[in-house]
Structures are given as structure tokens and as C-alpha cells.
FIZABA-311294 format. One record per residue (C-alpha): residue in one letter; x, y, z. Coordinates in steps of 0.05 Angstrom, whole numbers, plus 5000, padded with zeros to 4 digits. Each point is the difference from the previous one (the first is absolute). Example, Ala and Ser with C-alpha at 12.3 -4.5 7.8 and 13.67 -1.06 7.14 Angstrom:
<node residu="A" east="5246" north="4910" up="5156"/>
<node residu="S" east="5027" north="5069" up="4987"/>
END
This chain:
<node residu="M" east="5079" north="2408" up="6885"/>
<node residu="T" east="4965" north="4958" up="5038"/>
<node residu="P" east="4983" north="4931" up="4977"/>
<node residu="P" east="4918" north="4974" up="4996"/>
<node residu="R" east="4984" north="4964" up="5057"/>
<node residu="S" east="4995" north="4925" up="4971"/>
<node residu="S" east="4943" north="4983" up="5045"/>
<node residu="T" east="4960" north="5050" up="4955"/>
<node residu="P" east="4947" north="4964" up="4963"/>
<node residu="R" east="4986" north="5022" up="4925"/>
<node residu="L" east="4934" north="5047" up="4999"/>
<node residu="P" east="4960" north="5017" up="4933"/>
<node residu="K" east="5014" north="5064" up="4973"/>
<node residu="A" east="4946" north="5040" up="5030"/>
<node residu="D" east="5010" north="4967" up="5074"/>
<node residu="R" east="5077" north="5019" up="4996"/>
<node residu="K" east="4986" north="5074" up="4984"/>
<node residu="K" east="4952" north="4994" up="5058"/>
<node residu="Q" east="5048" north="4981" up="5040"/>
<node residu="L" east="5050" north="5049" up="4982"/>
<node residu="L" east="4952" north="5062" up="5003"/>
<node residu="A" east="4985" north="4968" up="5075"/>
<node residu="H" east="5067" north="5000" up="5019"/>
<node residu="A" east="5025" north="5062" up="4966"/>
<node residu="K" east="4944" north="5042" up="5035"/>
<node residu="K" east="5020" north="4969" up="5065"/>
<node residu="L" east="5069" north="5033" up="4991"/>
<node residu="F" east="4979" north="5059" up="4972"/>
<node residu="V" east="4965" north="5016" up="5059"/>
<node residu="E" east="5060" north="4974" up="5041"/>
<node residu="L" east="5059" north="5027" up="4964"/>
<node residu="G" east="4969" north="5055" up="4954"/>
<node residu="F" east="5004" north="5005" up="4922"/>
<node residu="Q" east="5071" north="5025" up="5010"/>
<node residu="H" east="5027" north="4946" up="5041"/>
<node residu="T" east="4958" north="4943" up="4972"/>
<node residu="T" east="5039" north="4960" up="4943"/>
<node residu="T" east="4985" north="4950" up="4949"/>
<node residu="E" east="5051" north="4958" up="5034"/>
<node residu="K" east="4972" north="4999" up="5063"/>
<node residu="I" east="4925" north="4994" up="4982"/>
<node residu="A" east="5028" north="4934" up="4953"/>
<node residu="Q" east="5034" north="4977" up="5060"/>
<node residu="A" east="4926" north="5014" up="5043"/>
<node residu="A" east="4969" north="4958" up="4944"/>
<node residu="G" east="5050" north="4945" up="5006"/>
<node residu="V" east="5014" north="5001" up="4921"/>
<node residu="S" east="5059" north="5033" up="4958"/>
<node residu="E" east="4998" north="5076" up="4962"/>
<node residu="P" east="4988" north="4963" up="4942"/>
<node residu="V" east="4944" north="4972" up="5008"/>
<node residu="L" east="4980" north="5066" up="5038"/>
<node residu="Y" east="5011" north="5038" up="4943"/>
<node residu="R" east="4961" north="4959" up="4949"/>
<node residu="H" east="4938" north="5017" up="5032"/>
<node residu="F" east="5024" north="5078" up="5020"/>
<node residu="E" east="5043" north="5038" up="4961"/>
<node residu="S" east="5030" north="5044" up="5054"/>
<node residu="K" east="4995" north="5019" up="5075"/>
<node residu="K" east="4954" north="5058" up="4978"/>
<node residu="A" east="4951" north="4962" up="4951"/>
<node residu="L" east="4989" north="4947" up="5059"/>
<node residu="F" east="4993" north="5056" up="5049"/>
<node residu="L" east="4946" north="5040" up="4960"/>
<node residu="E" east="4961" north="4929" up="4982"/>
<node residu="V" east="5002" north="5005" up="5080"/>
<node residu="L" east="4962" north="5066" up="4993"/>
<node residu="K" east="4956" north="4988" up="4943"/>
<node residu="E" east="4972" north="4935" up="5056"/>
<node residu="V" east="4989" north="5044" up="5056"/>
<node residu="R" east="4972" north="5059" up="4947"/>
<node residu="E" east="4947" north="4948" up="4977"/>
<node residu="A" east="4983" north="4971" up="5067"/>
<node residu="T" east="4986" north="5061" up="5037"/>
<node residu="I" east="4956" north="5020" up="4936"/>
<node residu="L" east="4964" north="4929" up="5003"/>
<node residu="R" east="4986" north="5011" up="5071"/>
<node residu="F" east="4974" north="5063" up="4989"/>
<node residu="T" east="4950" north="4991" up="4944"/>
<node residu="E" east="4971" north="4927" up="5021"/>
<node residu="R" east="4981" north="5024" up="5073"/>
<node residu="A" east="4975" north="5064" up="4976"/>
<node residu="A" east="4962" north="4988" up="4942"/>
<node residu="T" east="4941" north="4962" up="5020"/>
<node residu="I" east="4992" north="5070" up="5053"/>
<node residu="A" east="4954" north="5053" up="4971"/>
<node residu="D" east="4999" north="5053" up="5072"/>
<node residu="P" east="5060" north="5048" up="4984"/>
<node residu="L" east="5026" north="5009" up="5076"/>
<node residu="E" east="4987" north="4923" up="5012"/>
<node residu="K" east="5038" north="4978" up="4938"/>
<node residu="L" east="5059" north="5051" up="5026"/>
<node residu="R" east="4989" north="4982" up="5067"/>
<node residu="V" east="5012" north="4919" up="4978"/>
<node residu="I" east="5064" north="5030" up="4948"/>
<node residu="I" east="5035" north="5038" up="5057"/>
<node residu="D" east="4983" north="4935" up="5046"/>
<node residu="L" east="5029" north="4957" up="4951"/>
<node residu="Y" east="5062" north="5058" up="4987"/>
<node residu="L" east="5026" north="4997" up="5075"/>
<node residu="G" east="4972" north="4921" up="4999"/>
<node residu="S" east="5050" north="4993" up="4946"/>
<node residu="T" east="5057" north="5027" up="5018"/>
<node residu="R" east="5007" north="4964" up="5069"/>
<node residu="E" east="4982" north="4931" up="4960"/>
<node residu="H" east="5039" north="5014" up="4936"/>
<node residu="A" east="5057" north="5040" up="5035"/>
<node residu="L" east="5046" north="4963" up="4971"/>
<node residu="E" east="4987" north="5024" up="4922"/>
<node residu="F" east="4980" north="5068" up="5019"/>
<node residu="R" east="5077" north="5010" up="5040"/>
<node residu="V" east="5028" north="4980" up="4937"/>
<node residu="M" east="4971" north="5058" up="4966"/>
<node residu="H" east="4998" north="5045" up="5047"/>
<node residu="R" east="5076" north="4994" up="5017"/>
<node residu="T" east="5019" north="5009" up="4926"/>
<node residu="L" east="4969" north="5072" up="5008"/>
<node residu="I" east="5059" north="5022" up="5039"/>
<node residu="E" east="5059" north="4954" up="4972"/>
<node residu="T" east="5013" north="5003" up="4930"/>
<node residu="D" east="4990" north="5057" up="4941"/>
<node residu="D" east="4990" north="4956" up="4941"/>
<node residu="P" east="4945" north="5029" up="4960"/>
<node residu="E" east="4968" north="4932" up="4971"/>
<node residu="I" east="4987" north="4977" up="5072"/>
<node residu="A" east="4984" north="5072" up="5023"/>
<node residu="D" east="4945" north="5007" up="4936"/>
<node residu="F" east="4976" north="4926" up="5020"/>
<node residu="L" east="4983" north="5035" up="5074"/>
<node residu="R" east="4974" north="5067" up="4974"/>
<node residu="S" east="4949" north="4951" up="4953"/>
<node residu="F" east="4989" north="4962" up="5056"/>
<node residu="Y" east="4979" north="5057" up="5051"/>
<node residu="N" east="4950" north="5038" up="4950"/>
<node residu="D" east="4972" north="4937" up="4982"/>
<node residu="N" east="4983" north="5002" up="5086"/>
<node residu="E" east="4980" north="5073" up="4977"/>
<node residu="T" east="4955" north="4990" up="4940"/>
<node residu="Y" east="4962" north="4938" up="5037"/>
<node residu="L" east="4995" north="5034" up="5075"/>
<node residu="S" east="4973" north="5076" up="4966"/>
<node residu="A" east="4947" north="4969" up="4958"/>
<node residu="V" east="4977" north="4965" up="5058"/>
<node residu="I" east="5002" north="5067" up="5035"/>
<node residu="Q" east="4969" north="5041" up="4948"/>
<node residu="N" east="4939" north="4945" up="4990"/>
<node residu="G" east="4994" north="5007" up="5077"/>
<node residu="Q" east="4998" north="5087" up="4986"/>
<node residu="L" east="4948" north="4994" up="4950"/>
<node residu="A" east="4960" north="4964" up="5045"/>
<node residu="G" east="5004" north="5048" up="5055"/>
<node residu="V" east="5043" north="4952" up="5047"/>
<node residu="F" east="5059" north="5039" up="4994"/>
<node residu="R" east="5029" north="5071" up="5001"/>
<node residu="S" east="4989" north="5043" up="4937"/>
<node residu="D" east="5046" north="5043" up="5014"/>
<node residu="L" east="5061" north="4940" up="4997"/>
<node residu="D" east="5040" north="4991" up="4945"/>
<node residu="P" east="4989" north="4918" up="4987"/>
<node residu="R" east="5069" north="4995" up="4990"/>
<node residu="V" east="5030" north="5037" up="5063"/>
<node residu="G" east="4957" north="4948" up="5044"/>
<node residu="A" east="5020" north="4940" up="4953"/>
<node residu="W" east="5070" north="5016" up="5020"/>
<node residu="E" east="4991" north="5009" up="5075"/>
<node residu="L" east="4971" north="4931" up="4996"/>
<node residu="I" east="5064" north="4972" up="4971"/>
<node residu="R" east="5051" north="5044" up="5043"/>
<node residu="T" east="4956" north="4976" up="5063"/>
<node residu="A" east="5011" north="4924" up="4974"/>
<node residu="L" east="5074" north="5018" up="4979"/>
<node residu="G" east="5014" north="5033" up="5075"/>
<node residu="Y" east="4973" north="4937" up="5025"/>
<node residu="T" east="5031" north="4953" up="4970"/>
<node residu="L" east="5070" north="5032" up="5006"/>
<node residu="T" east="4991" north="5001" up="5076"/>
<node residu="L" east="4974" north="4928" up="5013"/>
<node residu="P" east="5065" north="4985" up="5013"/>
<node residu="L" east="5010" north="5032" up="5062"/>
<node residu="E" east="4947" north="4966" up="5033"/>
<node residu="I" east="4955" north="5067" up="5023"/>
<node residu="P" east="4963" north="4968" up="5064"/>
<node residu="L" east="4935" north="5048" up="4964"/>
<node residu="Y" east="5002" north="4953" up="4938"/>
<node residu="K" east="4999" north="4940" up="5042"/>
<node residu="E" east="4922" north="5013" up="5029"/>
<node residu="P" east="4961" north="4978" up="4967"/>
<node residu="D" east="4955" north="5043" up="4979"/>
<node residu="Y" east="5053" north="5045" up="4978"/>
<node residu="V" east="4979" north="4996" up="4919"/>
<node residu="A" east="4925" north="5005" up="5006"/>
<node residu="K" east="5023" north="5067" up="5045"/>
<node residu="A" east="5044" north="5023" up="4945"/>
<node residu="V" east="4949" north="4990" up="4952"/>
<node residu="D" east="4954" north="5034" up="5034"/>
<node residu="C" east="5043" north="5061" up="5005"/>
<node residu="I" east="5014" north="5002" up="4923"/>
<node residu="L" east="4929" north="4990" up="4984"/>
<node residu="N" east="4982" north="5058" up="5049"/>
<node residu="C" east="5046" north="5052" up="4969"/>
<node residu="L" east="4959" north="4970" up="4925"/>
<node residu="R" east="4932" north="5015" up="5021"/>
<node residu="A" east="4954" north="5061" up="4979"/>
<node residu="E" east="4966" north="5028" up="5063"/>
END
């Protein structure tokens, strides 16, 4: 086992936990869940594995904490930005823009979550990811449904389907960002993408 770095300062419990989460998140993205070990996380944080286990009982517990942090931050960004907007069309525009913008700004966090979809079959992790996406579906479909009631969005559209098309768009954008697609670099790409999505939802 790799010994801790002697220069690592002693941190308060809350700060140490945040530090371990930050290093774990980075390793989960770089190496994936399967190839990230508690030894590697402890080494990156400059502590011993026993120190890590004082804060997290297992690698999975640490990983679930990372996912929980991403989930709460994502939903909070949605609700805070859109809470004061009454117009359903403008509210959804802000949410989609935020969804795609957050995907770029918080790409590290989103890649942690999305990479896990294809590399682990752990039931507990799958349940958590399902819960995260269901939260997104519930929130987005409610916004679309309110827009339908206001006559802004198509009445024949199942709001849940609309919500999932938004989720899938953001998911695809996240997964392909590392490819450095030339179109993504154009300054008006996100605005055009938002307009494209909204045009599919608008009432005639």
C-alpha cells in the first residue's frame, strides 16, 4: 500500500471528505468505476487507505456520494434559475440552455454519471442513476405540461416523451463533447440547438 505523503496537512473532517470526493471524481472519470481503487484515491489525496475508510466504508459508498452530489447540484441549478420565470416557453428555453450549458461547464461531473451507465451492472448504482433520470423526467415533464395547458406546447405530445428527448439530447452532447466536434465550437451552436428542440414542442 502506498504510504501517505508526509507533507499532507491535517484537514477538518468535512474538508477531508470534500478533498477525497474531488480526487475520486477525477479518477472515476479518467479510469472508470471498475479500475478506480481506494488505494489510488487515497494516493491521489495524499492519505492512507485507513484515513479514507474513516470517511467512506467502501469504494461504492464513495461513488454513490459523488453521484448524489452531481444529482443535487443539477436539480438545484434547474430550480433556482427557472423558479421566477412564469412563461412556460421562456422557462423551458432557460432550462434547456442551462442543461446544455451545464453539460459543458460541468462536463467532469456528467461524464462520471454517464460513463457508469455502460460499465457497471451494480443494482444499487443502477437504482441511483434511474432515480436521477426520473427526477429529471418529473421536473421537465411538469414544465412541458404547464406549457400545454397554456397553449404554448403541442397538446398531442406526451410530456414524458418530450422530457426524455431533452434528456437524451443532453446525454448525447455530453458523451460526444470530448470528440471536439467542430460545430460545438461555433458560438451560436447551443442557441440553435435550443431553438431546434423548442420548435419540435411548440403548438402550431
